[in-house]
A tleap script that builds the chain and sets N, CA, C and O, in Angstrom:
source leaprc.protein.ff14SB
mol = sequence {
  NMET ALA ASN ILE LYS SER ALA LYS LYS ARG
  ILE LEU VAL SER GLU VAL ARG THR GLU ARG
  ASN LYS ALA ILE ARG SER LYS VAL LYS THR
  TYR VAL LYS LYS VAL GLN ALA ALA ILE GLU
  ALA GLY ASP LYS ALA VAL ALA GLU ALA ALA
  LEU ARG ASP ALA ILE SER GLU ILE GLU LYS
  ALA GLN SER LYS GLY VAL TYR HIE ALA ASN
  THR ALA SER ARG LYS VAL SER ARG LEU SER
  LYS ALA VAL ALA GLN MET CASN
}
set mol.1.N position { 9.482 -75.886 20.006 }
set mol.1.CA position { 10.488 -75.793 19.128 }
set mol.1.C position { 10.080 -76.515 17.994 }
set mol.1.O position { 9.278 -77.448 18.037 }
set mol.2.N position { 10.760 -75.986 16.728 }
set mol.2.CA position { 10.712 -76.124 15.343 }
set mol.2.C position { 11.290 -77.536 15.376 }
set mol.2.O position { 12.114 -78.001 16.164 }
set mol.3.N position { 10.691 -78.097 14.378 }
set mol.3.CA position { 10.999 -79.428 13.878 }
set mol.3.C position { 11.553 -79.685 12.448 }
set mol.3.O position { 12.113 -80.690 12.010 }
set mol.4.N position { 11.240 -78.482 11.823 }
set mol.4.CA position { 11.578 -78.233 10.477 }
set mol.4.C position { 13.146 -78.055 10.150 }
set mol.4.O position { 13.715 -77.406 11.028 }
set mol.5.N position { 13.727 -78.348 9.415 }
set mol.5.CA position { 14.899 -77.829 9.243 }
set mol.5.C position { 15.103 -75.977 9.051 }
set mol.5.O position { 15.784 -75.102 9.584 }
set mol.6.N position { 14.257 -76.048 8.164 }
set mol.6.CA position { 14.578 -74.835 7.446 }
set mol.6.C position { 13.508 -73.342 8.734 }
set mol.6.O position { 13.713 -72.128 8.727 }
set mol.7.N position { 12.712 -73.941 9.419 }
set mol.7.CA position { 12.529 -73.128 10.850 }
set mol.7.C position { 13.518 -73.028 12.048 }
set mol.7.O position { 13.563 -72.089 12.843 }
set mol.8.N position { 14.395 -74.270 12.057 }
set mol.8.CA position { 15.536 -74.024 12.803 }
set mol.8.C position { 16.311 -73.019 12.337 }
set mol.8.O position { 16.736 -72.308 13.247 }
set mol.9.N position { 16.734 -72.621 10.976 }
set mol.9.CA position { 17.545 -71.964 10.227 }
set mol.9.C position { 17.134 -70.671 10.863 }
set mol.9.O position { 17.602 -70.016 11.794 }
set mol.10.N position { 15.896 -70.481 9.896 }
set mol.10.CA position { 14.804 -69.112 10.899 }
set mol.10.C position { 15.605 -68.765 12.000 }
set mol.10.O position { 16.547 -67.991 12.172 }
set mol.11.N position { 14.696 -69.889 12.996 }
set mol.11.CA position { 14.955 -68.919 14.598 }
set mol.11.C position { 16.848 -68.927 14.660 }
set mol.11.O position { 17.176 -68.334 15.687 }
set mol.12.N position { 17.786 -69.294 14.068 }
set mol.12.CA position { 19.084 -69.019 14.382 }
set mol.12.C position { 19.445 -67.654 13.927 }
set mol.12.O position { 19.885 -66.777 14.671 }
set mol.13.N position { 19.228 -67.532 12.645 }
set mol.13.CA position { 19.614 -66.248 11.823 }
set mol.13.C position { 18.846 -64.954 12.187 }
set mol.13.O position { 19.216 -63.827 11.856 }
set mol.14.N position { 17.469 -65.310 13.079 }
set mol.14.CA position { 16.697 -64.575 13.711 }
set mol.14.C position { 17.593 -63.942 15.292 }
set mol.14.O position { 17.609 -62.778 15.693 }
set mol.15.N position { 18.172 -64.996 15.840 }
set mol.15.CA position { 18.636 -64.228 16.950 }
set mol.15.C position { 20.166 -63.983 16.390 }
set mol.15.O position { 20.946 -63.422 17.160 }
set mol.16.N position { 20.520 -64.284 15.396 }
set mol.16.CA position { 22.150 -63.730 15.286 }
set mol.16.C position { 21.879 -61.890 14.523 }
set mol.16.O position { 22.628 -60.917 14.616 }
set mol.17.N position { 20.527 -62.016 13.813 }
set mol.17.CA position { 20.003 -60.826 12.903 }
set mol.17.C position { 19.659 -59.572 14.833 }
set mol.17.O position { 20.203 -58.533 15.208 }
set mol.18.N position { 18.805 -60.245 15.330 }
set mol.18.CA position { 18.731 -59.428 16.806 }
set mol.18.C position { 19.898 -59.274 17.808 }
set mol.18.O position { 19.637 -58.529 18.753 }
set mol.19.N position { 20.885 -59.714 17.798 }
set mol.19.CA position { 22.021 -59.278 18.372 }
set mol.19.C position { 22.812 -58.482 17.736 }
set mol.19.O position { 23.762 -58.029 18.375 }
set mol.20.N position { 22.661 -58.130 16.452 }
set mol.20.CA position { 23.448 -57.312 15.431 }
set mol.20.C position { 22.743 -55.756 15.705 }
set mol.20.O position { 23.311 -54.705 16.003 }
set mol.21.N position { 21.601 -55.975 15.532 }
set mol.21.CA position { 20.627 -55.097 15.562 }
set mol.21.C position { 20.790 -54.129 16.844 }
set mol.21.O position { 20.881 -52.902 16.875 }
set mol.22.N position { 20.796 -55.064 17.879 }
set mol.22.CA position { 20.875 -54.680 19.114 }
set mol.22.C position { 22.179 -53.791 19.183 }
set mol.22.O position { 22.057 -52.709 19.756 }
set mol.23.N position { 23.364 -54.113 18.686 }
set mol.23.CA position { 24.585 -53.771 18.902 }
set mol.23.C position { 24.703 -52.081 18.482 }
set mol.23.O position { 25.011 -51.117 19.183 }
set mol.24.N position { 24.329 -52.171 17.073 }
set mol.24.CA position { 24.116 -51.422 16.213 }
set mol.24.C position { 23.264 -49.762 16.569 }
set mol.24.O position { 23.518 -48.596 16.266 }
set mol.25.N position { 22.168 -50.453 17.360 }
set mol.25.CA position { 21.121 -49.486 18.011 }
set mol.25.C position { 22.339 -48.601 19.197 }
set mol.25.O position { 22.709 -47.429 19.255 }
set mol.26.N position { 22.647 -49.724 19.947 }
set mol.26.CA position { 23.453 -49.140 21.088 }
set mol.26.C position { 24.780 -48.296 20.780 }
set mol.26.O position { 25.269 -47.533 21.613 }
set mol.27.N position { 25.241 -48.479 19.676 }
set mol.27.CA position { 26.461 -47.931 18.939 }
set mol.27.C position { 25.884 -46.336 18.563 }
set mol.27.O position { 26.418 -45.228 18.612 }
set mol.28.N position { 24.793 -46.720 18.245 }
set mol.28.CA position { 24.365 -44.960 17.530 }
set mol.28.C position { 23.564 -44.061 18.940 }
set mol.28.O position { 23.390 -42.851 19.085 }
set mol.29.N position { 23.199 -45.218 19.834 }
set mol.29.CA position { 22.513 -44.288 20.971 }
set mol.29.C position { 23.790 -43.785 21.876 }
set mol.29.O position { 23.727 -42.756 22.548 }
set mol.30.N position { 25.104 -44.730 21.812 }
set mol.30.CA position { 26.143 -44.206 22.308 }
set mol.30.C position { 26.891 -42.533 21.541 }
set mol.30.O position { 27.520 -41.690 22.180 }
set mol.31.N position { 26.600 -42.492 20.262 }
set mol.31.CA position { 27.092 -41.382 19.481 }
set mol.31.C position { 26.497 -39.969 20.061 }
set mol.31.O position { 26.911 -38.869 20.427 }
set mol.32.N position { 25.186 -40.736 19.908 }
set mol.32.CA position { 23.723 -39.281 20.294 }
set mol.32.C position { 24.164 -38.857 21.629 }
set mol.32.O position { 23.521 -37.868 21.980 }
set mol.33.N position { 25.180 -39.310 22.663 }
set mol.33.CA position { 24.855 -39.097 23.968 }
set mol.33.C position { 26.066 -38.024 23.737 }
set mol.33.O position { 26.178 -36.888 24.198 }
set mol.34.N position { 26.824 -38.663 22.985 }
set mol.34.CA position { 28.039 -37.650 23.066 }
set mol.34.C position { 28.004 -35.975 22.275 }
set mol.34.O position { 28.542 -34.938 22.665 }
set mol.35.N position { 27.207 -36.212 21.124 }
set mol.35.CA position { 26.461 -35.011 21.005 }
set mol.35.C position { 25.662 -34.074 21.946 }
set mol.35.O position { 25.816 -32.854 22.003 }
set mol.36.N position { 24.574 -34.987 22.857 }
set mol.36.CA position { 24.020 -34.041 24.048 }
set mol.36.C position { 25.001 -33.789 25.074 }
set mol.36.O position { 24.741 -32.957 25.943 }
set mol.37.N position { 25.949 -34.327 25.075 }
set mol.37.CA position { 26.602 -34.130 26.424 }
set mol.37.C position { 27.767 -32.756 25.764 }
set mol.37.O position { 28.365 -32.051 26.577 }
set mol.38.N position { 27.928 -32.565 24.375 }
set mol.38.CA position { 28.955 -31.598 24.177 }
set mol.38.C position { 28.201 -30.383 24.607 }
set mol.38.O position { 28.583 -29.517 25.395 }
set mol.39.N position { 26.934 -30.468 23.884 }
set mol.39.CA position { 25.440 -29.398 23.688 }
set mol.39.C position { 25.608 -28.709 25.231 }
set mol.39.O position { 25.782 -27.552 25.615 }
set mol.40.N position { 25.472 -29.975 25.896 }
set mol.40.CA position { 25.268 -29.412 27.751 }
set mol.40.C position { 26.889 -28.653 27.641 }
set mol.40.O position { 27.230 -27.489 27.436 }
set mol.41.N position { 27.361 -29.429 27.791 }
set mol.41.CA position { 28.623 -28.602 27.964 }
set mol.41.C position { 29.039 -27.038 27.168 }
set mol.41.O position { 29.994 -26.285 27.359 }
set mol.42.N position { 27.893 -26.951 26.236 }
set mol.42.CA position { 28.350 -25.867 25.225 }
set mol.42.C position { 29.404 -25.390 24.787 }
set mol.42.O position { 29.662 -24.187 24.784 }
set mol.43.N position { 30.313 -26.503 24.264 }
set mol.43.CA position { 31.368 -26.368 23.292 }
set mol.43.C position { 30.647 -26.600 21.810 }
set mol.43.O position { 30.420 -27.805 21.710 }
set mol.44.N position { 30.448 -26.279 21.277 }
set mol.44.CA position { 30.200 -26.045 19.723 }
set mol.44.C position { 30.492 -26.991 18.918 }
set mol.44.O position { 29.841 -27.928 18.457 }
set mol.45.N position { 32.131 -26.445 18.738 }
set mol.45.CA position { 33.058 -26.814 18.026 }
set mol.45.C position { 32.805 -28.946 18.404 }
set mol.45.O position { 32.364 -29.838 17.679 }
set mol.46.N position { 33.135 -28.957 19.277 }
set mol.46.CA position { 32.778 -30.611 20.084 }
set mol.46.C position { 31.769 -31.046 19.372 }
set mol.46.O position { 32.035 -31.958 18.590 }
set mol.47.N position { 30.334 -30.540 19.421 }
set mol.47.CA position { 29.278 -30.725 18.938 }
set mol.47.C position { 29.005 -30.723 17.447 }
set mol.47.O position { 28.000 -31.203 16.924 }
set mol.48.N position { 29.593 -30.377 17.081 }
set mol.48.CA position { 29.526 -30.220 15.835 }
set mol.48.C position { 30.456 -31.492 15.565 }
set mol.48.O position { 29.747 -32.335 15.014 }
set mol.49.N position { 31.608 -31.915 15.711 }
set mol.49.CA position { 32.430 -33.151 15.816 }
set mol.49.C position { 31.993 -34.419 15.688 }
set mol.49.O position { 32.461 -35.382 15.079 }
set mol.50.N position { 30.891 -34.261 16.447 }
set mol.50.CA position { 30.164 -35.276 17.261 }
set mol.50.C position { 29.192 -35.645 16.645 }
set mol.50.O position { 28.784 -36.806 16.633 }
set mol.51.N position { 28.492 -34.317 15.810 }
set mol.51.CA position { 27.351 -34.422 15.541 }
set mol.51.C position { 27.789 -35.580 14.002 }
set mol.51.O position { 27.377 -36.669 13.602 }
set mol.52.N position { 28.798 -34.601 13.550 }
set mol.52.CA position { 28.741 -35.742 11.957 }
set mol.52.C position { 29.565 -37.093 12.219 }
set mol.52.O position { 29.824 -37.932 11.356 }
set mol.53.N position { 29.836 -37.132 13.229 }
set mol.53.CA position { 29.817 -38.919 13.501 }
set mol.53.C position { 28.739 -39.840 13.918 }
set mol.53.O position { 28.518 -41.033 13.708 }
set mol.54.N position { 28.258 -39.088 14.448 }
set mol.54.CA position { 26.544 -39.397 14.894 }
set mol.54.C position { 25.541 -39.517 13.559 }
set mol.54.O position { 24.565 -40.266 13.511 }
set mol.55.N position { 25.935 -38.714 12.593 }
set mol.55.CA position { 24.731 -38.451 11.455 }
set mol.55.C position { 25.675 -39.962 10.498 }
set mol.55.O position { 25.048 -40.679 9.719 }
set mol.56.N position { 26.692 -40.102 10.690 }
set mol.56.CA position { 27.664 -41.132 9.788 }
set mol.56.C position { 26.836 -42.565 10.632 }
set mol.56.O position { 26.244 -43.456 10.024 }
set mol.57.N position { 26.974 -42.493 11.981 }
set mol.57.CA position { 26.156 -44.151 11.863 }
set mol.57.C position { 24.768 -44.150 11.976 }
set mol.57.O position { 24.191 -45.238 11.984 }
set mol.58.N position { 24.215 -43.247 12.053 }
set mol.58.CA position { 22.842 -43.265 12.164 }
set mol.58.C position { 22.374 -43.953 10.440 }
set mol.58.O position { 21.646 -44.892 10.116 }
set mol.59.N position { 23.307 -42.824 9.518 }
set mol.59.CA position { 23.083 -43.050 8.089 }
set mol.59.C position { 23.241 -44.563 8.065 }
set mol.59.O position { 22.328 -45.236 7.586 }
set mol.60.N position { 24.529 -45.251 8.634 }
set mol.60.CA position { 24.942 -46.378 8.756 }
set mol.60.C position { 23.569 -47.697 8.821 }
set mol.60.O position { 23.160 -48.675 8.195 }
set mol.61.N position { 23.304 -46.938 9.953 }
set mol.61.CA position { 22.412 -48.097 10.833 }
set mol.61.C position { 21.038 -48.616 9.642 }
set mol.61.O position { 20.503 -49.694 9.380 }
set mol.62.N position { 20.860 -47.080 9.119 }
set mol.62.CA position { 19.342 -46.884 8.310 }
set mol.62.C position { 19.823 -47.913 6.909 }
set mol.62.O position { 19.034 -48.749 6.468 }
set mol.63.N position { 21.259 -47.705 6.285 }
set mol.63.CA position { 21.545 -48.545 5.429 }
set mol.63.C position { 21.125 -49.872 5.356 }
set mol.63.O position { 20.471 -50.449 4.488 }
set mol.64.N position { 21.795 -50.419 6.822 }
set mol.64.CA position { 21.457 -51.778 7.072 }
set mol.64.C position { 20.127 -52.168 7.606 }
set mol.64.O position { 20.120 -53.095 8.417 }
set mol.65.N position { 19.348 -51.782 7.382 }
set mol.65.CA position { 18.029 -51.813 7.702 }
set mol.65.C position { 17.472 -52.114 9.626 }
set mol.65.O position { 16.569 -52.718 10.206 }
set mol.66.N position { 18.551 -51.345 9.965 }
set mol.66.CA position { 18.419 -51.229 11.431 }
set mol.66.C position { 17.415 -50.166 11.703 }
set mol.66.O position { 16.810 -50.417 12.745 }
set mol.67.N position { 16.931 -48.799 10.987 }
set mol.67.CA position { 16.065 -48.002 11.398 }
set mol.67.C position { 15.663 -47.630 10.281 }
set mol.67.O position { 16.403 -47.397 9.325 }
set mol.68.N position { 13.957 -47.499 10.290 }
set mol.68.CA position { 13.514 -47.155 9.172 }
set mol.68.C position { 14.138 -45.470 8.777 }
set mol.68.O position { 14.888 -44.783 9.471 }
set mol.69.N position { 13.466 -45.103 7.295 }
set mol.69.CA position { 14.515 -43.556 6.613 }
set mol.69.C position { 13.565 -42.832 7.575 }
set mol.69.O position { 14.055 -41.822 8.079 }
set mol.70.N position { 12.939 -42.982 7.755 }
set mol.70.CA position { 11.994 -41.459 8.385 }
set mol.70.C position { 12.320 -41.383 9.840 }
set mol.70.O position { 12.362 -40.320 10.459 }
set mol.71.N position { 12.600 -42.823 10.476 }
set mol.71.CA position { 13.062 -42.462 11.983 }
set mol.71.C position { 14.865 -41.905 11.589 }
set mol.71.O position { 15.326 -40.897 12.124 }
set mol.72.N position { 15.409 -42.474 10.929 }
set mol.72.CA position { 16.728 -42.129 10.668 }
set mol.72.C position { 16.891 -40.848 10.403 }
set mol.72.O position { 17.993 -40.387 10.697 }
set mol.73.N position { 16.039 -40.073 9.889 }
set mol.73.CA position { 15.961 -38.781 9.138 }
set mol.73.C position { 15.126 -38.104 10.302 }
set mol.73.O position { 15.213 -36.898 10.070 }
set mol.74.N position { 14.463 -38.265 11.287 }
set mol.74.CA position { 14.148 -37.672 12.201 }
set mol.74.C position { 15.007 -37.345 13.491 }
set mol.74.O position { 14.928 -36.440 14.322 }
set mol.75.N position { 16.077 -38.707 13.304 }
set mol.75.CA position { 17.098 -38.299 14.528 }
set mol.75.C position { 18.296 -37.100 14.243 }
set mol.75.O position { 18.857 -36.206 14.876 }
set mol.76.N position { 18.306 -37.633 12.985 }
set mol.76.CA position { 19.583 -36.462 12.139 }
set mol.76.C position { 18.714 -35.318 12.138 }
set mol.76.O position { 19.629 -34.494 12.145 }
set mol.77.N position { 17.889 -34.754 12.136 }
set mol.77.CA position { 17.513 -33.628 12.023 }
set mol.77.C position { 16.972 -32.669 13.520 }
set mol.77.O position { 16.944 -31.445 13.645 }
set mol.78.N position { 16.596 -33.702 14.492 }
set mol.78.CA position { 16.554 -32.977 16.240 }
set mol.78.C position { 18.112 -33.314 16.300 }
set mol.78.O position { 18.535 -32.165 16.426 }
set mol.79.N position { 18.845 -33.835 16.297 }
set mol.79.CA position { 20.507 -33.537 16.305 }
set mol.79.C position { 20.906 -32.432 15.620 }
set mol.79.O position { 21.615 -31.714 16.325 }
set mol.80.N position { 20.711 -31.978 14.421 }
set mol.80.CA position { 21.357 -30.987 13.899 }
set mol.80.C position { 20.721 -29.628 14.200 }
set mol.80.O position { 21.355 -28.602 13.953 }
set mol.81.N position { 19.463 -29.583 14.739 }
set mol.81.CA position { 18.570 -28.976 15.363 }
set mol.81.C position { 19.400 -28.279 16.438 }
set mol.81.O position { 19.974 -27.192 16.379 }
set mol.82.N position { 19.343 -28.967 17.214 }
set mol.82.CA position { 19.983 -28.677 18.723 }
set mol.82.C position { 21.150 -28.537 18.654 }
set mol.82.O position { 21.543 -28.181 19.765 }
set mol.83.N position { 22.214 -28.639 17.743 }
set mol.83.CA position { 23.218 -27.919 17.478 }
set mol.83.C position { 23.347 -26.659 17.229 }
set mol.83.O position { 23.927 -25.792 17.882 }
set mol.84.N position { 22.471 -26.560 15.722 }
set mol.84.CA position { 22.548 -25.094 15.336 }
set mol.84.C position { 21.345 -24.404 16.374 }
set mol.84.O position { 20.959 -23.300 15.991 }
set mol.85.N position { 21.098 -24.607 16.868 }
set mol.85.CA position { 20.807 -23.624 18.166 }
set mol.85.C position { 21.336 -23.340 19.497 }
set mol.85.O position { 20.805 -22.918 20.524 }
set mol.86.N position { 22.470 -23.671 19.211 }
set mol.86.CA position { 23.709 -23.580 20.745 }
set mol.86.C position { 24.033 -22.012 20.571 }
set mol.86.O position { 23.847 -21.557 19.442 }
set mol.87.N position { 24.374 -21.373 21.305 }
set mol.87.CA position { 24.779 -19.927 21.721 }
set mol.87.C position { 26.252 -19.667 21.177 }
set mol.87.O position { 26.803 -18.585 21.379 }
savepdb mol mol.pdb
quit
């Protein structure tokens, strides 16, 4: 256990940020699942609408530092490609 005041604060801040990051990642996963469900159902209109929402959430997560820029870009690319390949 830390004895120095600044170290104690860092531990608290770290815990708060970890919880925040988990929540944001979970939210992104939920939006990605909605897109994938629409793709599996074969509903292109719903998939495109869900894709817009998912891209927005992924970019928000990237801007907050939860995802690296390349990771966010890869997620957007894969989702967009999957929606574009729908019949």
